C-alpha positions in Angstrom: -34.7 28.8 -10.5 -32.9 26.2 -8.5 -33.0 22.7 -7.4 -35.8 20.4 -9.0 -36.6 16.9 -9.4 -37.2 15.7 -13.0 -37.9 12.2 -14.8 -35.5 11.0 -17.4 -37.9 11.7 -20.2 -38.1 15.3 -19.5 -34.3 15.7 -20.2 -33.0 16.4 -23.7 -29.2 16.1 -24.8 -27.7 19.5 -25.7 -27.5 19.9 -29.5 -25.0 22.7 -28.9 -22.7 20.5 -27.0 -19.2 21.8 -27.4 -17.7 18.4 -27.7 -19.1 18.4 -31.1 -19.5 20.6 -34.2 -23.2 20.7 -34.6 -25.8 18.0 -33.9 -29.0 17.7 -35.9 -31.1 15.7 -33.4 -31.2 13.6 -30.2 -30.3 10.4 -32.2 -27.1 12.0 -33.6 -26.1 13.5 -30.3 -26.5 10.1 -28.5 -24.6 8.3 -31.3 -21.7 11.0 -31.4 -21.3 10.6 -27.4 -21.3 6.9 -27.5 -18.8 6.8 -30.3 -16.5 9.4 -28.8 -16.6 8.2 -25.2 -16.4 4.5 -25.8 -14.9 2.7 -22.7 -15.2 5.9 -20.7 -19.1 5.8 -21.1 -19.1 2.1 -20.2 -17.2 3.0 -17.0 -19.5 5.7 -16.2 -22.5 3.5 -16.7 -20.9 0.9 -14.5 -20.5 3.4 -11.7 -24.0 4.5 -12.0 -25.3 0.9 -11.8 -23.1 0.2 -8.7 -23.3 3.6 -6.8 -26.1 5.6 -8.2 -25.9 9.3 -9.3 -23.2 11.3 -7.9 -24.5 13.7 -5.1 -21.8 16.1 -5.7 -22.5 16.7 -9.5 -26.0 17.6 -10.5 -26.9 18.1 -14.0 -27.3 21.9 -15.0 -30.4 22.2 -17.1 -32.4 25.1 -18.8 -36.0 25.0 -20.0 -36.4 24.1 -23.6 -37.2 27.2 -25.7 -37.5 26.2 -29.3 -40.9 26.0 -30.9 -43.0 23.2 -29.8 -40.4 21.6 -27.3 -41.1 20.6 -23.8 -39.0 19.6 -21.1 -35.4 20.7 -20.4 -32.1 20.7 -22.3 -29.2 19.3 -20.2 -26.4 22.0 -20.5 -24.0 20.2 -18.3 -24.3 16.2 -17.9 -24.7 14.9 -21.2 -22.6 11.9 -20.8 -24.6 11.1 -17.6 -27.7 11.5 -19.6 -26.5 9.2 -22.4 -25.4 6.6 -20.0 -29.0 6.8 -18.3 -30.8 6.6 -21.6 -28.9 3.5 -22.6 -29.3 1.8 -19.2 -33.0 2.5 -19.0 -33.6 1.4 -22.7 -30.8 -0.6 -24.2 -32.7 -0.7 -27.6 -31.3 2.8 -28.4 -28.2 1.2 -29.1 -29.6 -0.6 -32.1 -28.4 0.6 -35.4 -25.7 2.8 -34.1 -22.9 3.0 -36.6 -19.2 3.0 -35.9 -19.6 1.8 -32.3 -17.4 -1.2 -31.3 -19.2 -4.3 -30.6 -17.5 -4.8 -27.4 -18.8 -1.4 -26.1 -22.4 -2.1 -26.9 -22.1 -5.6 -25.4 -20.8 -4.2 -22.1 -23.5 -1.5 -22.0 -26.3 -4.0 -22.8 -25.0 -6.4 -19.9 -24.9 -3.2 -17.6 -28.6 -2.4 -18.5 -29.8 -5.9 -17.2 -28.7 -4.8 -13.6 -30.1 -1.2 -13.8 -33.6 -0.1 -12.4 -34.5 3.4 -13.4 -36.6 3.6 -10.3 -33.4 3.6 -8.2 -32.4 7.0 -9.4 -35.6 8.6 -10.6 -36.5 11.3 -10.0 -33.2 13.0 -10.8 -32.0 16.0 -8.8 -31.0 18.9 -11.2 -30.4 22.5 -11.2 -32.4 24.7 -13.4 -30.6 27.7 -14.7 -32.6 30.8 -15.6 -31.0 30.7 -19.2 -28.0 29.5 -21.0 -26.0 32.6 -20.0 -26.3 31.7 -16.3 -25.5 27.9 -17.2 -22.4 29.1 -19.0 -20.7 30.7 -16.0 -21.0 27.2 -14.1 -20.0 25.2 -17.2 -16.8 27.3 -17.6 -15.9 26.8 -13.9 -16.2 23.0 -14.1 -14.6 22.5 -17.5 -12.2 25.0 -18.3 -9.5 24.8 -15.7 -8.9 26.4 -12.3 -9.6 29.9 -13.6 -7.2 31.4 -10.7 -9.4 29.5 -8.1 -12.9 30.3 -9.5 -13.2 26.9 -11.2 -12.5 23.4 -9.9 -9.0 23.2 -8.3 -7.7 19.8 -9.0 -5.7 17.9 -6.3 -2.0 17.4 -6.7 -0.4 13.9 -6.4 0.3 14.5 -2.5 -3.4 15.4 -1.9 -4.7 12.4 -3.9 -2.3 10.1 -2.0 -3.3 11.5 1.3 -7.1 11.0 0.5 -6.5 7.3 -0.7 -4.3 6.5 2.3 -1.5 4.0 2.7 1.0 5.5 0.3 4.7 4.5 1.0 5.9 7.9 -0.4 4.0 9.8 2.1 5.3 8.0 4.8 8.8 8.9 3.6 7.9 12.4 3.3 6.6 12.6 6.8 9.7 10.9 8.2 11.9 13.3 6.5 9.8 16.2 7.7 9.9 15.1 11.1 13.6 13.9 11.4 15.3 15.7 8.5 15.9 19.1 10.2 14.7 20.9 6.8 15.4 24.5 6.2 12.6 26.9 5.5 13.1 26.7 1.8 13.3 23.1 1.7 10.1 22.6 3.6 8.4 25.2 1.2 9.5 23.3 -1.7 7.6 20.3 -0.4 4.1 22.0 -1.0 4.3 20.9 -4.7 6.1 17.7 -4.3 6.1 15.5 -7.6 5.2 12.3 -5.5 5.2 10.0 -8.5 8.9 10.3 -8.8 9.4 9.1 -5.3 6.8 6.3 -5.9 9.1 5.1 -8.9 12.0 4.8 -6.7 10.2 3.2 -3.8 8.6 0.7 -6.1 12.0 -0.9 -6.9 13.0 -3.5 -4.4 16.6 -3.1 -4.9 16.4 0.5 -4.0 14.4 -0.1 -0.9 17.0 -2.5 0.3 19.8 0.1 -0.4 17.8 2.6 1.6 17.3 0.2 4.5 13.5 -0.1 4.0 11.2 -3.1 3.7 7.8 -3.4 2.5 5.3 -5.7 4.4 1.5 -5.7 3.7 1.8 -2.3 2.2 3.5 -0.8 5.0 7.1 0.7 5.1 9.4 -0.4 7.8 13.0 0.0 8.9 15.2 -1.5 11.6 18.0 1.0 11.0 18.8 3.6 13.6 17.3 7.2 12.8 20.6 8.7 12.0 21.4 6.1 9.4 18.1 6.0 7.8 17.5 9.7 7.6 20.7 10.8 5.5 19.8 9.3 2.1 16.1 9.8 2.5 16.5 13.4 3.1 18.9 13.8 0.2 16.4 11.9 -2.2 13.4 14.0 -1.1 15.2 17.4 -1.4 16.7 16.4 -4.7 13.2 15.5 -6.2 11.5 18.6 -4.6 14.2 21.0 -5.9 14.2 19.1 -9.4 18.0 18.4 -8.9 16.7 15.0 -10.2 13.7 14.7 -12.6 11.5 12.0 -14.1 13.8 11.7 -17.0 16.6 10.5 -14.7 14.4 7.8 -13.0 12.6 6.2 -16.0 14.3 2.9 -16.1 15.5 0.7 -13.2 19.1 1.2 -14.2 18.6 4.9 -14.0 17.0 4.7 -10.6 20.0 2.4 -9.4 22.4 4.7 -10.9 20.9 7.6 -9.1 20.8 5.8 -5.8 24.4 4.7 -6.2 25.4 8.5 -6.7 24.3 9.0 -3.0 27.5 6.9 -1.9 28.5 7.8 1.8 24.9 9.1 2.4 23.6 5.5 2.0 22.9 3.9 5.4 25.3 1.3 6.9 23.1 -1.8 6.6 25.4 -3.7 9.1 23.7 -1.5 12.0 20.2 -3.1 11.5 18.8 -3.9 14.7 16.6 -6.8 13.5 13.4 -5.1 15.0 11.7 -3.2 12.3 9.4 -0.5 12.9 6.8 1.2 10.7 8.1 4.5 9.2 5.1 6.5 10.4 5.8 5.4 13.9 9.5 6.5 13.6 8.2 9.8 12.2 6.1 10.3 15.1 8.9 9.5 17.5 11.3 11.7 15.6 8.6 14.7 15.7 8.2 14.2 19.4 11.8 14.3 20.1 12.5 17.4 17.9 10.0 19.3 19.6 10.6 18.1 23.1 10.9 21.0 25.6 11.1 21.5 29.4 8.0 20.8 31.6 7.3 24.5 32.1 7.6 25.5 28.6 5.3 22.4 27.2 2.7 23.1 30.1 2.5 26.7 28.9 2.4 26.2 25.2 -0.5 23.6 25.6 -2.5 26.0 27.6 -1.6 29.2 25.8 -3.3 28.5 22.4 -6.2 29.5 20.4 -7.6 26.1 19.3 -8.4 23.0 21.1 -5.8 20.8 19.6 -2.2 22.2 18.9 -0.4 21.7 15.6 1.4 18.7 14.5 4.7 19.8 16.2 3.2 19.5 19.5 0.5 16.9 18.8 1.8 14.6 16.1 -1.4 12.5 15.5 -0.9 10.0 12.6 -4.5 10.0 11.3 -5.2 8.1 7.9 -9.1 8.3 7.9 -10.4 10.9 5.9 -13.2 12.2 8.1 -11.1 12.2 11.1 -8.4 14.1 9.2 -10.8 16.8 8.5 -12.1 16.8 12.1 -8.6 17.2 13.3 -7.9 20.0 10.9 -10.9 22.0 12.2 -10.1 21.4 15.9 -6.7 22.7 15.1 -8.1 25.9 13.6 -11.4 26.7 15.2 -10.7 29.5 17.9 -12.0 28.3 21.3 -12.9 31.7 22.7 -15.3 32.3 19.7 -16.8 28.7 19.3 -16.4 26.8 22.6 -19.9 25.0 22.1 -19.2 23.9 18.4 -15.6 22.7 19.4 -16.9 20.7 22.4 -19.5 19.0 20.1 -17.0 18.3 17.4 -14.6 16.9 20.0 -17.3 14.6 21.4 -17.5 13.1 17.8 -13.8 12.9 17.5 -13.3 11.2 20.6 -15.8 8.3 19.9 -14.4 7.8 16.5 -10.7 7.7 17.9 -11.9 5.2 20.4 -13.5 3.0 17.9 -10.4 3.2 15.6 -8.3 2.0 18.5 -10.7 -0.6 19.7 -11.3 -2.2 16.5 -7.7 -2.0 15.1 -6.2 -3.5 18.2 -9.0 -6.0 18.5 -9.6 -5.2 22.2 -11.4 -8.0 24.0 -15.2 -7.3 24.2 -14.9 -4.0 22.4 -17.6 -3.1 19.8 -18.8 0.2 18.4 -22.2 -0.4 20.0 -20.8 0.1 23.6 -21.7 2.9 25.8 -19.2 5.7 25.4 -18.0 5.5 29.0 -17.2 1.9 28.5 -15.4 2.5 25.4 -13.0 5.0 27.4 -12.4 2.3 30.0 -11.8 -0.4 27.4 -9.3 1.7 25.3 -7.5 2.9 28.5 -7.1 -0.6 29.6 -5.7 -1.4 26.2 -3.2 1.5 26.2 -2.0 0.4 29.7 -1.5 -3.1 28.5 0.4 -1.9 25.4 2.9 -0.1 27.8 1.3 3.4 28.6 1.9 4.5 32.2 -1.2 4.3 34.6 -0.6 7.7 35.8 -0.4 9.2 32.4 -4.0 7.7 31.8 -5.4 9.1 34.9 -7.1 12.1 33.3 -8.1 10.0 30.3 -9.9 7.6 32.5 -11.6 10.4 34.3 -13.4 11.2 31.3 -15.6 8.3 32.1 -15.5 8.3 36.0 -15.5 12.1 36.9 -18.5 14.2 35.6 -16.7 17.4 36.7 -13.7 16.6 34.3 -13.5 19.4 31.6 -14.0 17.0 28.7 -16.0 14.4 30.6 -18.5 12.4 28.9 -21.2 13.7 31.0 -20.1 17.3 30.1 -19.9 16.4 26.5 -23.5 15.0 26.6 -24.6 18.0 28.2 -23.4 20.2 25.6 -25.2 18.2 23.0 -28.6 17.6 24.9 -28.9 20.2 27.6 -30.2 23.8 27.0 -28.0 25.2 29.7 -24.7 23.5 29.5 -22.1 25.9 28.3 -18.3 24.9 28.2 -15.7 27.6 28.5 -12.6 27.9 26.4 -10.5 27.6 29.5 -11.8 24.4 30.6 -11.5 23.0 27.1 -7.9 24.0 26.8 -7.1 22.4 30.2 -9.1 19.4 29.3 -7.2 18.6 26.1 -3.7 19.3 27.9 -4.6 16.6 30.3 -5.6 13.9 27.8 -3.4 14.7 25.0 -0.9 12.1 25.9 -3.7 9.4 25.6 -4.5 10.6 22.0 -0.9 10.6 20.9 -0.8 6.9 21.9 -4.1 5.9 20.3 -2.9 7.6 17.0 0.8 6.6 17.3 
């Protein structure tokens, strides 16, 4: 058994649905789901109308086995099936008892914008029997099961995915500039980020910490030494549970805690009047913290297993989810084992990075339809205009002008389109070492 495509009328609600204690027929099953789910079912129906069926969650079904039955019983996905039945035929709502008028009104309105042909046939997975389905249902609905089930994101992972979280910016700054011990760094792995959110959401507290919020971005015009003291204390207190949610519930509670920091609070008279985004300050701090002599730096960049070194050597502040994942892979894939895959992946990483900078900085004449070499030239010109040294961009410009450069556009195109172009791990290492400075500025 496996993936099949079925029509809506071939699917039956599960009369053994564990959400309910016994169901007599399809009508009762539908009514119980509508009654128990209420606004949640409305939200699900709305999402289906606007976005279609989730490609990440197929219904699990098993062949109907009762006498005279045909079609398939839905073992997992009964809420989705209920929403689809209502959207396809809102008349099934007629006569339902106990269901609120507002719920029914919203569902009927959504049905007017729904076309069954937009999602039918449905991609489902047919299990051999209920026993096989049971394994996957338990993995989905009964918790993490020591990693065998669905492992939910913690607050930090959710914030990273959604992006533009002020608390994350503070955490990154403290990691970069706070000179944390190994124990303090380890404590940040399960950091209760909502506690820090509460503090930073209070304008009076942001003022005391020397922070300002503009357009969703967190900025400060304090010297790093003034800024880091209190922020380091706040982060480590929350991470170690020295301060808990119970101590931060009200505004007075939060102000009392911040007031207890006393001499750790920044001297606001030292404001420079030139605020900078906190993520940029974090990048500066990380760069200064890991600065080494020329010989040591050259050796570390060339003597590594992956194309892009870790954040201590290459602090790239990337908020785009796809590019974050690509960066993660380019920092882990061993060059000696996967030079072709790494080169092909870098080709995509390069162009998406160029597009980010060109669009973000609104470079004159830049658009994502440009030839890749012209994109390199345009971004190089933009970086130089923003203050980058011409000599530091020489190797980056060579990506477009020198076909023999290790990571040149011609070489990268050859890796993808030619049967014979085979990059070596050594030239890829050298290539990144030469252009890293440009990428640090692109993602500063």
